Legacy VTK file of the C-alpha trace (Angstrom):
# vtk DataFile Version 3.0
C-alpha trace
ASCII
DATASET POLYDATA
POINTS 275 float
-17.184 1.332 4.128
-14.660 2.933 1.783
-15.444 2.533 -1.883
-13.555 -0.315 -3.559
-11.561 0.113 -6.726
-9.418 -2.132 -8.876
-5.945 -2.570 -7.427
-4.512 -3.706 -10.775
-5.444 -1.501 -13.709
-7.083 -2.725 -16.915
-4.100 -1.452 -18.912
-1.643 -3.506 -16.879
-3.811 -6.609 -17.224
-4.038 -6.113 -20.975
-0.262 -5.755 -21.294
0.191 -9.064 -19.449
-2.459 -10.714 -21.622
-0.760 -9.585 -24.837
2.530 -11.005 -23.639
0.849 -14.357 -23.130
-0.281 -14.453 -26.767
3.178 -15.887 -27.456
2.706 -18.748 -25.000
0.970 -22.058 -25.589
-2.411 -22.741 -24.023
-0.836 -25.337 -21.745
1.810 -22.865 -20.604
-0.834 -20.250 -19.873
-2.892 -22.749 -17.904
0.119 -23.911 -15.912
1.045 -20.316 -15.099
-2.334 -19.433 -13.618
-3.014 -22.802 -12.026
0.311 -22.595 -10.163
-1.060 -19.585 -8.253
-4.441 -21.161 -7.518
-6.465 -19.515 -10.304
-9.052 -21.375 -12.346
-10.626 -20.469 -15.679
-14.325 -19.940 -16.351
-14.523 -21.977 -19.539
-18.145 -20.977 -20.026
-17.172 -17.317 -20.338
-16.976 -16.082 -23.934
-14.796 -12.951 -23.955
-15.047 -10.369 -26.691
-11.449 -10.583 -27.827
-9.770 -12.314 -30.727
-7.679 -15.469 -30.427
-7.747 -18.579 -28.307
-4.872 -17.442 -26.087
-6.367 -14.032 -25.348
-9.686 -15.678 -24.638
-8.100 -18.211 -22.304
-6.392 -15.459 -20.286
-9.673 -13.557 -20.023
-11.361 -16.713 -18.738
-8.914 -16.604 -15.827
-9.230 -12.842 -15.404
-13.020 -12.937 -15.143
-12.822 -14.953 -11.929
-10.388 -12.565 -10.244
-11.652 -10.021 -7.728
-9.495 -7.067 -8.736
-10.528 -5.154 -5.604
-9.315 -7.908 -3.252
-5.687 -7.770 -2.165
-5.352 -11.544 -1.745
-6.401 -12.171 -5.360
-4.143 -9.398 -6.596
-1.222 -10.646 -4.507
-1.466 -13.992 -6.306
-1.758 -12.205 -9.651
1.460 -10.364 -8.895
3.191 -13.742 -8.712
1.873 -14.459 -12.212
3.365 -11.146 -13.316
6.662 -12.030 -11.639
6.831 -15.185 -13.760
6.156 -13.138 -16.896
8.983 -10.761 -16.033
11.321 -13.645 -15.255
10.527 -15.150 -18.658
11.157 -11.832 -20.417
14.515 -11.463 -18.683
15.610 -14.876 -19.894
14.792 -13.846 -23.471
17.282 -11.742 -25.426
15.256 -10.071 -28.182
14.686 -6.334 -28.423
10.931 -6.913 -28.251
11.367 -8.762 -24.960
13.383 -5.908 -23.447
10.896 -3.354 -24.725
7.959 -5.240 -23.272
9.706 -5.657 -19.926
10.460 -1.927 -19.661
6.865 -1.043 -20.571
5.445 -3.547 -18.108
7.667 -2.360 -15.241
6.612 1.233 -15.961
2.928 0.256 -15.873
3.492 -1.635 -12.620
5.040 1.502 -11.106
2.014 3.566 -12.146
-0.218 1.097 -10.331
1.953 1.399 -7.234
4.036 -1.777 -7.506
7.799 -2.016 -7.142
10.185 -4.855 -7.930
12.723 -5.676 -5.253
16.237 -6.998 -5.818
14.962 -10.576 -5.758
12.402 -9.881 -8.468
9.374 -9.922 -6.180
6.624 -7.391 -6.746
5.544 -5.330 -3.757
2.740 -2.828 -3.352
3.786 0.554 -2.004
0.279 1.100 -0.683
-0.515 -2.292 0.871
-2.012 -0.669 3.959
-4.721 0.844 1.724
-6.161 -2.632 1.229
-6.170 -3.546 4.928
-9.524 -4.489 6.481
-9.068 -1.765 9.100
-9.033 0.874 6.338
-11.821 -0.783 4.378
-13.973 -0.491 7.501
-13.630 3.296 7.609
-16.578 5.478 6.645
-16.741 6.756 3.067
-16.032 10.307 4.217
-12.809 9.341 6.002
-9.766 11.265 4.783
-7.269 8.623 5.923
-7.240 6.471 2.740
-7.025 9.620 0.601
-4.052 10.924 2.573
-2.228 7.585 2.437
-2.765 7.327 -1.315
-1.505 10.898 -1.767
1.501 10.032 0.364
2.512 7.043 -1.757
1.693 8.684 -5.080
3.964 11.679 -4.499
7.144 9.986 -3.289
9.058 10.049 -6.561
8.024 13.376 -8.094
6.955 15.472 -5.098
8.694 14.188 -1.943
7.722 17.303 0.028
4.042 16.633 -0.693
4.490 12.978 0.297
5.988 13.986 3.643
3.173 16.470 4.205
0.559 13.813 3.469
2.347 11.358 5.788
2.063 13.803 8.691
-1.575 14.517 7.872
-2.358 10.777 7.749
-0.923 10.330 11.240
-2.864 13.328 12.546
-6.135 12.219 10.928
-5.725 8.693 12.274
-5.087 9.934 15.799
-8.177 12.155 15.710
-10.252 9.282 14.341
-9.213 7.022 17.215
-9.803 9.674 19.868
-13.190 10.590 18.418
-14.133 6.913 18.332
-13.147 6.645 21.991
-15.240 9.767 22.742
-12.251 11.735 23.975
-12.601 15.499 23.864
-10.592 17.396 21.266
-10.229 21.166 21.138
-8.718 21.290 17.671
-5.546 22.891 19.015
-3.714 19.666 19.868
-0.246 19.287 18.347
0.804 16.013 16.748
3.005 14.866 19.687
0.024 15.174 22.039
-2.271 13.405 19.587
0.156 10.519 19.126
0.663 10.082 22.864
-3.053 10.276 23.693
-3.890 7.812 20.899
-1.371 5.234 22.096
-2.634 5.595 25.666
-6.287 5.351 24.587
-5.513 2.064 22.870
-3.410 0.833 25.814
-0.351 0.462 23.560
1.744 3.313 24.935
5.164 2.233 26.179
4.176 3.237 29.717
1.109 0.978 29.501
3.164 -2.229 29.435
2.973 -4.069 32.745
6.436 -4.802 34.235
5.516 -8.460 34.807
4.541 -8.998 31.170
6.881 -11.371 29.323
9.338 -9.369 27.235
8.107 -6.118 28.781
11.347 -4.233 28.135
11.408 -5.279 24.480
7.746 -4.422 23.975
8.280 -1.006 25.552
11.212 -0.309 23.228
9.239 -1.333 20.155
6.182 0.722 21.095
8.381 3.664 22.026
10.182 3.383 18.707
6.868 3.328 16.848
5.775 6.512 18.609
9.111 8.148 17.858
8.741 7.222 14.188
5.407 9.035 14.050
6.882 12.061 15.826
9.846 11.992 13.465
7.513 12.252 10.479
5.975 15.340 12.081
9.417 16.884 12.612
10.445 16.051 9.050
7.316 17.688 7.720
8.038 20.838 9.741
11.488 21.038 8.173
10.874 19.755 4.650
7.246 18.901 3.974
4.502 20.801 2.213
1.903 22.841 4.071
3.848 25.893 5.283
3.484 28.035 2.170
7.211 28.007 1.391
8.073 30.208 -1.607
10.458 27.578 -3.008
10.971 23.840 -2.808
13.304 22.543 -0.127
16.732 21.614 -1.453
18.363 18.324 -0.552
15.078 16.457 -0.284
14.902 13.217 -2.262
12.456 10.331 -2.750
14.384 8.245 -0.209
13.501 10.770 2.507
9.866 10.723 1.435
9.878 6.923 1.345
11.233 6.777 4.901
8.487 9.136 6.073
5.823 7.167 4.206
6.950 3.824 5.602
7.050 5.246 9.128
3.589 6.782 8.813
2.255 3.628 7.192
3.504 1.467 10.067
1.982 3.736 12.728
-1.375 4.169 10.971
-1.700 0.445 10.246
-0.849 -0.596 13.810
-3.183 1.959 15.375
-6.148 1.172 13.115
-5.628 -2.584 13.458
-5.560 -2.202 17.251
-8.703 -0.077 17.221
-10.535 -2.594 15.030
-9.455 -5.461 17.295
-10.729 -3.646 20.370
-14.051 -2.801 18.731
-14.540 -6.424 17.688
-13.807 -7.758 21.181
LINES 1 276
275 0 1 2 3 4 5 6 7 8 9 10 11 12 13 14 15 16 17 18 19 20 21 22 23 24 25 26 27 28 29 30 31 32 33 34 35 36 37 38 39 40 41 42 43 44 45 46 47 48 49 50 51 52 53 54 55 56 57 58 59 60 61 62 63 64 65 66 67 68 69 70 71 72 73 74 75 76 77 78 79 80 81 82 83 84 85 86 87 88 89 90 91 92 93 94 95 96 97 98 99 100 101 102 103 104 105 106 107 108 109 110 111 112 113 114 115 116 117 118 119 120 121 122 123 124 125 126 127 128 129 130 131 132 133 134 135 136 137 138 139 140 141 142 143 144 145 146 147 148 149 150 151 152 153 154 155 156 157 158 159 160 161 162 163 164 165 166 167 168 169 170 171 172 173 174 175 176 177 178 179 180 181 182 183 184 185 186 187 188 189 190 191 192 193 194 195 196 197 198 199 200 201 202 203 204 205 206 207 208 209 210 211 212 213 214 215 216 217 218 219 220 221 222 223 224 225 226 227 228 229 230 231 232 233 234 235 236 237 238 239 240 241 242 243 244 245 246 247 248 249 250 251 252 253 254 255 256 257 258 259 260 261 262 263 264 265 266 267 268 269 270 271 272 273 274
């Protein structure tokens, strides 16, 4: 099983805790209780102040490696940001900018409605957690997400590699022979067929067969599109200069496409193995 690590950094947690120093104990309790958290009142944290200590009593019961716990904690952080936006002081604006920057470093983005989303949510999926420690797939996905803003060509390259590594993992698991010379289009097609989720695998009499075929075909085309994008713009070809015209939005499109294909394929494989 892949090694677990905290999904929300200690620095980000501390920044949230320090913001709560200005809240009352009742307000802090209401904030955490609203998201289903409870405090360990027997825990005596090594930090000064009743408010800091109260926050740490909630923190100590959080599994920072578990996505469900962290998803609820993100809703706590959303409330903190909402509160800071309602305030008008310079300190409030400064804290909000710092907190948003720390969230971005941890891989979280705020959408137009103020909700916090993880760029790398697939990395916490059970199907990835079940991979062997030596698997390259989580590493490639993390590299993909981490490079979107500053190195979009590297992100696109990692997206293609994640698709390729996932396909080989599935085919190896299914004991299908690989020569090492297979191109990505062949790997994608063989993987979808091995899992019985290729568009041509859908029985005509199945309810919504045409729609299912279009969706599965579109998913395959998305994976192939990432491969084509990498050939034109991504890293890995020893180009002497960076490709012009490439922006984070292109890398984000490639990452989201690769993420969708990898997640669906690994989830399908895990379902089949559990059956």
